[in-house]
PDB file as gemmi writes it, atoms N, CA and C in Angstrom:
CRYST1    1.000    1.000    1.000  90.00  90.00  90.00 P 1                      
ATOM      1  N   MET A   1       0.842  -1.184   0.000  1.00  0.00           N  
ATOM      2  CA  MET A   1       0.000   0.000   0.000  1.00  0.00           C  
ATOM      3  C   MET A   1       0.881   1.238   0.000  1.00  0.00           C  
ATOM      4  N   ALA A   2       0.647   2.130  -0.923  1.00  0.00           N  
ATOM      5  CA  ALA A   2       1.459   3.344  -1.038  1.00  0.00           C  
ATOM      6  C   ALA A   2       1.208   4.279   0.148  1.00  0.00           C  
ATOM      7  N   VAL A   3       2.291   4.824   0.632  1.00  0.00           N  
ATOM      8  CA  VAL A   3       2.248   5.771   1.745  1.00  0.00           C  
ATOM      9  C   VAL A   3       2.590   7.144   1.179  1.00  0.00           C  
ATOM     10  N   SER A   4       1.797   8.163   1.509  1.00  0.00           N  
ATOM     11  CA  SER A   4       2.106   9.513   1.038  1.00  0.00           C  
ATOM     12  C   SER A   4       3.260  10.082   1.858  1.00  0.00           C  
ATOM     13  N   ASN A   5       3.893  11.124   1.335  1.00  0.00           N  
ATOM     14  CA  ASN A   5       4.981  11.770   2.067  1.00  0.00           C  
ATOM     15  C   ASN A   5       4.484  12.292   3.416  1.00  0.00           C  
ATOM     16  N   GLU A   6       3.250  12.812   3.441  1.00  0.00           N  
ATOM     17  CA  GLU A   6       2.688  13.341   4.687  1.00  0.00           C  
ATOM     18  C   GLU A   6       2.506  12.224   5.713  1.00  0.00           C  
ATOM     19  N   GLU A   7       2.010  11.077   5.260  1.00  0.00           N  
ATOM     20  CA  GLU A   7       1.828   9.931   6.163  1.00  0.00           C  
ATOM     21  C   GLU A   7       3.172   9.406   6.653  1.00  0.00           C  
ATOM     22  N   ALA A   8       4.148   9.357   5.747  1.00  0.00           N  
ATOM     23  CA  ALA A   8       5.487   8.886   6.125  1.00  0.00           C  
ATOM     24  C   ALA A   8       6.115   9.831   7.142  1.00  0.00           C  
ATOM     25  N   LEU A   9       5.965  11.132   6.934  1.00  0.00           N  
ATOM     26  CA  LEU A   9       6.535  12.105   7.866  1.00  0.00           C  
ATOM     27  C   LEU A   9       5.882  11.995   9.238  1.00  0.00           C  
ATOM     28  N   ALA A  10       4.562  11.915   9.267  1.00  0.00           N  
ATOM     29  CA  ALA A  10       3.843  11.812  10.549  1.00  0.00           C  
ATOM     30  C   ALA A  10       4.230  10.541  11.290  1.00  0.00           C  
ATOM     31  N   GLY A  11       4.292   9.420  10.565  1.00  0.00           N  
ATOM     32  CA  GLY A  11       4.647   8.149  11.185  1.00  0.00           C  
ATOM     33  C   GLY A  11       6.087   8.126  11.667  1.00  0.00           C  
ATOM     34  N   LEU A  12       6.976   8.696  10.860  1.00  0.00           N  
ATOM     35  CA  LEU A  12       8.387   8.742  11.227  1.00  0.00           C  
ATOM     36  C   LEU A  12       8.587   9.646  12.447  1.00  0.00           C  
ATOM     37  N   ALA A  13       7.899  10.772  12.474  1.00  0.00           N  
ATOM     38  CA  ALA A  13       7.990  11.686  13.625  1.00  0.00           C  
ATOM     39  C   ALA A  13       7.538  10.978  14.895  1.00  0.00           C  
ATOM     40  N   GLU A  14       6.493  10.173  14.780  1.00  0.00           N  
ATOM     41  CA  GLU A  14       5.987   9.404  15.917  1.00  0.00           C  
ATOM     42  C   GLU A  14       7.032   8.391  16.396  1.00  0.00           C  
ATOM     43  N   LEU A  15       7.661   7.691  15.461  1.00  0.00           N  
ATOM     44  CA  LEU A  15       8.698   6.710  15.801  1.00  0.00           C  
ATOM     45  C   LEU A  15       9.906   7.388  16.454  1.00  0.00           C  
ATOM     46  N   ILE A  16      10.299   8.546  15.915  1.00  0.00           N  
ATOM     47  CA  ILE A  16      11.431   9.290  16.479  1.00  0.00           C  
ATOM     48  C   ILE A  16      11.091   9.743  17.892  1.00  0.00           C  
ATOM     49  N   ASN A  17       9.861  10.205  18.085  1.00  0.00           N  
ATOM     50  CA  ASN A  17       9.421  10.619  19.419  1.00  0.00           C  
ATOM     51  C   ASN A  17       9.479   9.464  20.406  1.00  0.00           C  
ATOM     52  N   GLU A  18       9.004   8.296  19.985  1.00  0.00           N  
ATOM     53  CA  GLU A  18       9.007   7.119  20.864  1.00  0.00           C  
ATOM     54  C   GLU A  18      10.424   6.699  21.231  1.00  0.00           C  
ATOM     55  N   GLU A  19      11.354   6.791  20.274  1.00  0.00           N  
ATOM     56  CA  GLU A  19      12.731   6.343  20.494  1.00  0.00           C  
ATOM     57  C   GLU A  19      13.557   7.363  21.283  1.00  0.00           C  
ATOM     58  N   THR A  20      13.338   8.652  21.022  1.00  0.00           N  
ATOM     59  CA  THR A  20      14.249   9.675  21.558  1.00  0.00           C  
ATOM     60  C   THR A  20      13.590  10.677  22.499  1.00  0.00           C  
ATOM     61  N   GLY A  21      12.265  10.770  22.462  1.00  0.00           N  
ATOM     62  CA  GLY A  21      11.585  11.780  23.265  1.00  0.00           C  
ATOM     63  C   GLY A  21      11.511  13.138  22.587  1.00  0.00           C  
ATOM     64  N   ILE A  22      12.054  13.242  21.374  1.00  0.00           N  
ATOM     65  CA  ILE A  22      11.980  14.500  20.620  1.00  0.00           C  
ATOM     66  C   ILE A  22      10.530  14.734  20.208  1.00  0.00           C  
ATOM     67  N   ALA A  23      10.026  15.924  20.442  1.00  0.00           N  
ATOM     68  CA  ALA A  23       8.630  16.238  20.108  1.00  0.00           C  
ATOM     69  C   ALA A  23       8.378  16.018  18.622  1.00  0.00           C  
ATOM     70  N   ALA A  24       7.309  15.274  18.336  1.00  0.00           N  
ATOM     71  CA  ALA A  24       6.998  14.917  16.943  1.00  0.00           C  
ATOM     72  C   ALA A  24       6.804  16.148  16.064  1.00  0.00           C  
ATOM     73  N   ASP A  25       6.248  17.220  16.625  1.00  0.00           N  
ATOM     74  CA  ASP A  25       5.997  18.409  15.796  1.00  0.00           C  
ATOM     75  C   ASP A  25       7.273  19.180  15.447  1.00  0.00           C  
ATOM     76  N   THR A  26       8.415  18.792  16.028  1.00  0.00           N  
ATOM     77  CA  THR A  26       9.681  19.438  15.665  1.00  0.00           C  
ATOM     78  C   THR A  26      10.442  18.630  14.613  1.00  0.00           C  
ATOM     79  N   VAL A  27       9.919  17.457  14.253  1.00  0.00           N  
ATOM     80  CA  VAL A  27      10.564  16.607  13.241  1.00  0.00           C  
ATOM     81  C   VAL A  27      10.058  17.049  11.871  1.00  0.00           C  
ATOM     82  N   THR A  28      10.922  17.731  11.121  1.00  0.00           N  
ATOM     83  CA  THR A  28      10.549  18.258   9.807  1.00  0.00           C  
ATOM     84  C   THR A  28      11.506  17.710   8.752  1.00  0.00           C  
ATOM     85  N   PRO A  29      11.082  17.722   7.474  1.00  0.00           N  
ATOM     86  CA  PRO A  29      11.878  17.089   6.416  1.00  0.00           C  
ATOM     87  C   PRO A  29      13.318  17.591   6.308  1.00  0.00           C  
ATOM     88  N   GLU A  30      13.557  18.866   6.594  1.00  0.00           N  
ATOM     89  CA  GLU A  30      14.909  19.390   6.414  1.00  0.00           C  
ATOM     90  C   GLU A  30      15.858  19.065   7.574  1.00  0.00           C  
ATOM     91  N   LYS A  31      15.345  18.501   8.648  1.00  0.00           N  
ATOM     92  CA  LYS A  31      16.179  18.191   9.813  1.00  0.00           C  
ATOM     93  C   LYS A  31      17.095  17.002   9.533  1.00  0.00           C  
ATOM     94  N   SER A  32      18.354  17.159   9.925  1.00  0.00           N  
ATOM     95  CA  SER A  32      19.327  16.068   9.830  1.00  0.00           C  
ATOM     96  C   SER A  32      19.167  15.181  11.056  1.00  0.00           C  
ATOM     97  N   PHE A  33      19.202  13.866  10.834  1.00  0.00           N  
ATOM     98  CA  PHE A  33      19.076  12.937  11.960  1.00  0.00           C  
ATOM     99  C   PHE A  33      20.190  13.147  12.983  1.00  0.00           C  
ATOM    100  N   THR A  34      21.425  13.307  12.499  1.00  0.00           N  
ATOM    101  CA  THR A  34      22.550  13.414  13.433  1.00  0.00           C  
ATOM    102  C   THR A  34      22.786  14.851  13.897  1.00  0.00           C  
ATOM    103  N   ASP A  35      22.814  15.804  12.983  1.00  0.00           N  
ATOM    104  CA  ASP A  35      23.170  17.179  13.335  1.00  0.00           C  
ATOM    105  C   ASP A  35      22.055  17.912  14.082  1.00  0.00           C  
ATOM    106  N   ASP A  36      20.819  17.785  13.608  1.00  0.00           N  
ATOM    107  CA  ASP A  36      19.715  18.545  14.209  1.00  0.00           C  
ATOM    108  C   ASP A  36      18.992  17.780  15.314  1.00  0.00           C  
ATOM    109  N   LEU A  37      18.800  16.476  15.103  1.00  0.00           N  
ATOM    110  CA  LEU A  37      18.011  15.683  16.056  1.00  0.00           C  
ATOM    111  C   LEU A  37      18.891  14.882  17.023  1.00  0.00           C  
ATOM    112  N   ASP A  38      20.210  14.891  16.776  1.00  0.00           N  
ATOM    113  CA  ASP A  38      21.173  14.226  17.662  1.00  0.00           C  
ATOM    114  C   ASP A  38      20.846  12.746  17.862  1.00  0.00           C  
ATOM    115  N   ILE A  39      20.487  12.078  16.767  1.00  0.00           N  
ATOM    116  CA  ILE A  39      20.150  10.653  16.815  1.00  0.00           C  
ATOM    117  C   ILE A  39      21.412   9.857  16.507  1.00  0.00           C  
ATOM    118  N   ASP A  40      21.802   8.972  17.427  1.00  0.00           N  
ATOM    119  CA  ASP A  40      23.005   8.161  17.205  1.00  0.00           C  
ATOM    120  C   ASP A  40      22.677   6.940  16.349  1.00  0.00           C  
ATOM    121  N   SER A  41      23.719   6.202  15.990  1.00  0.00           N  
ATOM    122  CA  SER A  41      23.543   5.088  15.057  1.00  0.00           C  
ATOM    123  C   SER A  41      22.668   3.977  15.636  1.00  0.00           C  
ATOM    124  N   ILE A  42      22.741   3.755  16.932  1.00  0.00           N  
ATOM    125  CA  ILE A  42      21.916   2.702  17.544  1.00  0.00           C  
ATOM    126  C   ILE A  42      20.443   3.094  17.501  1.00  0.00           C  
ATOM    127  N   SER A  43      20.144   4.333  17.880  1.00  0.00           N  
ATOM    128  CA  SER A  43      18.752   4.799  17.809  1.00  0.00           C  
ATOM    129  C   SER A  43      18.259   4.815  16.372  1.00  0.00           C  
ATOM    130  N   MET A  44      19.152   5.176  15.440  1.00  0.00           N  
ATOM    131  CA  MET A  44      18.771   5.222  14.028  1.00  0.00           C  
ATOM    132  C   MET A  44      18.378   3.833  13.543  1.00  0.00           C  
ATOM    133  N   MET A  45      19.141   2.818  13.937  1.00  0.00           N  
ATOM    134  CA  MET A  45      18.800   1.457  13.508  1.00  0.00           C  
ATOM    135  C   MET A  45      17.452   1.024  14.092  1.00  0.00           C  
ATOM    136  N   THR A  46      17.184   1.393  15.332  1.00  0.00           N  
ATOM    137  CA  THR A  46      15.895   1.074  15.946  1.00  0.00           C  
ATOM    138  C   THR A  46      14.767   1.758  15.178  1.00  0.00           C  
ATOM    139  N   ILE A  47      14.970   3.022  14.832  1.00  0.00           N  
ATOM    140  CA  ILE A  47      13.960   3.770  14.070  1.00  0.00           C  
ATOM    141  C   ILE A  47      13.745   3.119  12.706  1.00  0.00           C  
ATOM    142  N   VAL A  48      14.831   2.696  12.046  1.00  0.00           N  
ATOM    143  CA  VAL A  48      14.728   2.044  10.733  1.00  0.00           C  
ATOM    144  C   VAL A  48      13.913   0.751  10.838  1.00  0.00           C  
ATOM    145  N   VAL A  49      14.243  -0.082  11.830  1.00  0.00           N  
ATOM    146  CA  VAL A  49      13.516  -1.352  12.008  1.00  0.00           C  
ATOM    147  C   VAL A  49      12.038  -1.075  12.285  1.00  0.00           C  
ATOM    148  N   ASN A  50      11.753  -0.118  13.143  1.00  0.00           N  
ATOM    149  CA  ASN A  50      10.362   0.215  13.462  1.00  0.00           C  
ATOM    150  C   ASN A  50       9.644   0.792  12.247  1.00  0.00           C  
ATOM    151  N   ALA A  51      10.347   1.576  11.439  1.00  0.00           N  
ATOM    152  CA  ALA A  51       9.754   2.134  10.222  1.00  0.00           C  
ATOM    153  C   ALA A  51       9.440   1.027   9.219  1.00  0.00           C  
ATOM    154  N   GLU A  52      10.340   0.044   9.118  1.00  0.00           N  
ATOM    155  CA  GLU A  52      10.088  -1.084   8.217  1.00  0.00           C  
ATOM    156  C   GLU A  52       8.802  -1.799   8.615  1.00  0.00           C  
ATOM    157  N   GLU A  53       8.618  -2.001   9.903  1.00  0.00           N  
ATOM    158  CA  GLU A  53       7.406  -2.678  10.387  1.00  0.00           C  
ATOM    159  C   GLU A  53       6.171  -1.814  10.183  1.00  0.00           C  
ATOM    160  N   LYS A  54       6.279  -0.544  10.548  1.00  0.00           N  
ATOM    161  CA  LYS A  54       5.130   0.365  10.488  1.00  0.00           C  
ATOM    162  C   LYS A  54       4.622   0.555   9.055  1.00  0.00           C  
ATOM    163  N   PHE A  55       5.570   0.721   8.113  1.00  0.00           N  
ATOM    164  CA  PHE A  55       5.189   1.039   6.736  1.00  0.00           C  
ATOM    165  C   PHE A  55       5.271  -0.159   5.790  1.00  0.00           C  
ATOM    166  N   ASP A  56       5.651  -1.338   6.319  1.00  0.00           N  
ATOM    167  CA  ASP A  56       5.771  -2.551   5.514  1.00  0.00           C  
ATOM    168  C   ASP A  56       6.698  -2.343   4.315  1.00  0.00           C  
ATOM    169  N   VAL A  57       7.884  -1.771   4.596  1.00  0.00           N  
ATOM    170  CA  VAL A  57       8.900  -1.574   3.568  1.00  0.00           C  
ATOM    171  C   VAL A  57      10.202  -2.195   4.054  1.00  0.00           C  
ATOM    172  N   LYS A  58      11.136  -2.391   3.128  1.00  0.00           N  
ATOM    173  CA  LYS A  58      12.468  -2.888   3.481  1.00  0.00           C  
ATOM    174  C   LYS A  58      13.458  -1.767   3.245  1.00  0.00           C  
ATOM    175  N   ILE A  59      14.238  -1.449   4.264  1.00  0.00           N  
ATOM    176  CA  ILE A  59      15.293  -0.442   4.139  1.00  0.00           C  
ATOM    177  C   ILE A  59      16.614  -1.173   4.351  1.00  0.00           C  
ATOM    178  N   PRO A  60      17.323  -1.497   3.255  1.00  0.00           N  
ATOM    179  CA  PRO A  60      18.578  -2.250   3.381  1.00  0.00           C  
ATOM    180  C   PRO A  60      19.603  -1.490   4.224  1.00  0.00           C  
ATOM    181  N   ASP A  61      20.425  -2.224   4.963  1.00  0.00           N  
ATOM    182  CA  ASP A  61      21.437  -1.609   5.823  1.00  0.00           C  
ATOM    183  C   ASP A  61      22.351  -0.661   5.048  1.00  0.00           C  
ATOM    184  N   ASP A  62      22.669  -1.022   3.796  1.00  0.00           N  
ATOM    185  CA  ASP A  62      23.572  -0.159   3.021  1.00  0.00           C  
ATOM    186  C   ASP A  62      22.884   1.113   2.528  1.00  0.00           C  
ATOM    187  N   GLU A  63      21.575   1.206   2.674  1.00  0.00           N  
ATOM    188  CA  GLU A  63      20.818   2.400   2.293  1.00  0.00           C  
ATOM    189  C   GLU A  63      20.741   3.405   3.442  1.00  0.00           C  
ATOM    190  N   VAL A  64      20.861   2.927   4.679  1.00  0.00           N  
ATOM    191  CA  VAL A  64      20.700   3.778   5.863  1.00  0.00           C  
ATOM    192  C   VAL A  64      21.648   4.981   5.870  1.00  0.00           C  
ATOM    193  N   PRO A  65      22.943   4.827   5.512  1.00  0.00           N  
ATOM    194  CA  PRO A  65      23.813   6.013   5.509  1.00  0.00           C  
ATOM    195  C   PRO A  65      23.364   7.110   4.542  1.00  0.00           C  
ATOM    196  N   ASN A  66      22.578   6.755   3.536  1.00  0.00           N  
ATOM    197  CA  ASN A  66      22.069   7.741   2.576  1.00  0.00           C  
ATOM    198  C   ASN A  66      20.893   8.538   3.134  1.00  0.00           C  
ATOM    199  N   LEU A  67      20.325   8.074   4.233  1.00  0.00           N  
ATOM    200  CA  LEU A  67      19.181   8.758   4.842  1.00  0.00           C  
ATOM    201  C   LEU A  67      19.716   9.779   5.846  1.00  0.00           C  
ATOM    202  N   VAL A  68      20.166  10.907   5.325  1.00  0.00           N  
ATOM    203  CA  VAL A  68      20.812  11.935   6.145  1.00  0.00           C  
ATOM    204  C   VAL A  68      19.764  12.805   6.834  1.00  0.00           C  
ATOM    205  N   THR A  69      18.733  13.186   6.090  1.00  0.00           N  
ATOM    206  CA  THR A  69      17.693  14.042   6.652  1.00  0.00           C  
ATOM    207  C   THR A  69      16.387  13.265   6.814  1.00  0.00           C  
ATOM    208  N   VAL A  70      15.490  13.837   7.586  1.00  0.00           N  
ATOM    209  CA  VAL A  70      14.158  13.240   7.738  1.00  0.00           C  
ATOM    210  C   VAL A  70      13.493  13.143   6.373  1.00  0.00           C  
ATOM    211  N   GLY A  71      13.677  14.167   5.551  1.00  0.00           N  
ATOM    212  CA  GLY A  71      13.106  14.168   4.203  1.00  0.00           C  
ATOM    213  C   GLY A  71      13.610  13.016   3.347  1.00  0.00           C  
ATOM    214  N   ASP A  72      14.903  12.681   3.483  1.00  0.00           N  
ATOM    215  CA  ASP A  72      15.464  11.537   2.746  1.00  0.00           C  
ATOM    216  C   ASP A  72      14.710  10.259   3.122  1.00  0.00           C  
ATOM    217  N   ALA A  73      14.487  10.071   4.416  1.00  0.00           N  
ATOM    218  CA  ALA A  73      13.793   8.871   4.889  1.00  0.00           C  
ATOM    219  C   ALA A  73      12.338   8.870   4.441  1.00  0.00           C  
ATOM    220  N   VAL A  74      11.694  10.036   4.524  1.00  0.00           N  
ATOM    221  CA  VAL A  74      10.290  10.155   4.092  1.00  0.00           C  
ATOM    222  C   VAL A  74      10.168   9.779   2.619  1.00  0.00           C  
ATOM    223  N   ASN A  75      11.037  10.321   1.788  1.00  0.00           N  
ATOM    224  CA  ASN A  75      10.996  10.035   0.351  1.00  0.00           C  
ATOM    225  C   ASN A  75      11.264   8.554   0.078  1.00  0.00           C  
ATOM    226  N   TYR A  76      12.224   7.979   0.793  1.00  0.00           N  
ATOM    227  CA  TYR A  76      12.548   6.559   0.612  1.00  0.00           C  
ATOM    228  C   TYR A  76      11.351   5.687   0.978  1.00  0.00           C  
ATOM    229  N   ILE A  77      10.732   5.982   2.121  1.00  0.00           N  
ATOM    230  CA  ILE A  77       9.575   5.181   2.572  1.00  0.00           C  
ATOM    231  C   ILE A  77       8.418   5.302   1.584  1.00  0.00           C  
ATOM    232  N   ALA A  78       8.135   6.529   1.138  1.00  0.00           N  
ATOM    233  CA  ALA A  78       7.027   6.734   0.194  1.00  0.00           C  
ATOM    234  C   ALA A  78       7.290   5.981  -1.113  1.00  0.00           C  
ATOM    235  N   LYS A  79       8.533   6.054  -1.611  1.00  0.00           N  
ATOM    236  CA  LYS A  79       8.893   5.379  -2.862  1.00  0.00           C  
ATOM    237  C   LYS A  79       8.833   3.849  -2.672  1.00  0.00           C  
ATOM    238  N   ALA A  80       9.412   3.353  -1.587  1.00  0.00           N  
ATOM    239  CA  ALA A  80       9.459   1.909  -1.343  1.00  0.00           C  
ATOM    240  C   ALA A  80       8.057   1.332  -1.148  1.00  0.00           C  
ATOM    241  N   SER A  81       7.166   2.092  -0.537  1.00  0.00           N  
ATOM    242  CA  SER A  81       5.827   1.590  -0.278  1.00  0.00           C  
ATOM    243  C   SER A  81       4.984   1.527  -1.552  1.00  0.00           C  
ATOM    244  N   ALA A  82       5.377   2.287  -2.559  1.00  0.00           N  
ATOM    245  CA  ALA A  82       4.630   2.318  -3.816  1.00  0.00           C  
ATOM    246  C   ALA A  82       5.049   1.200  -4.765  1.00  0.00           C  
ATOM    247  N   GLU A  83       6.163   0.520  -4.456  1.00  0.00           N  
ATOM    248  CA  GLU A  83       6.683  -0.512  -5.357  1.00  0.00           C  
ATOM    249  C   GLU A  83       5.945  -1.817  -5.206  1.00  0.00           C  
TER     250      GLU A  83                                                      
END                                                                             
């Protein structure tokens, strides 16, 4: 089932909030996971696994370093869910 960018952003913000305590309404597409949200690699992997389950997509481990911003992840999830 295809996920819109808005749905992916809302769901990802929720997952980030659950993992880190960062307020979901501060998670925006231009935010960097490491620089702006201070998410470390362990938390990032947890978020990736939870996102895979939530959106029924596969995010290969070698793709994770390419997900620099929230927007990168949103676009990846939306694209992967449409395939």
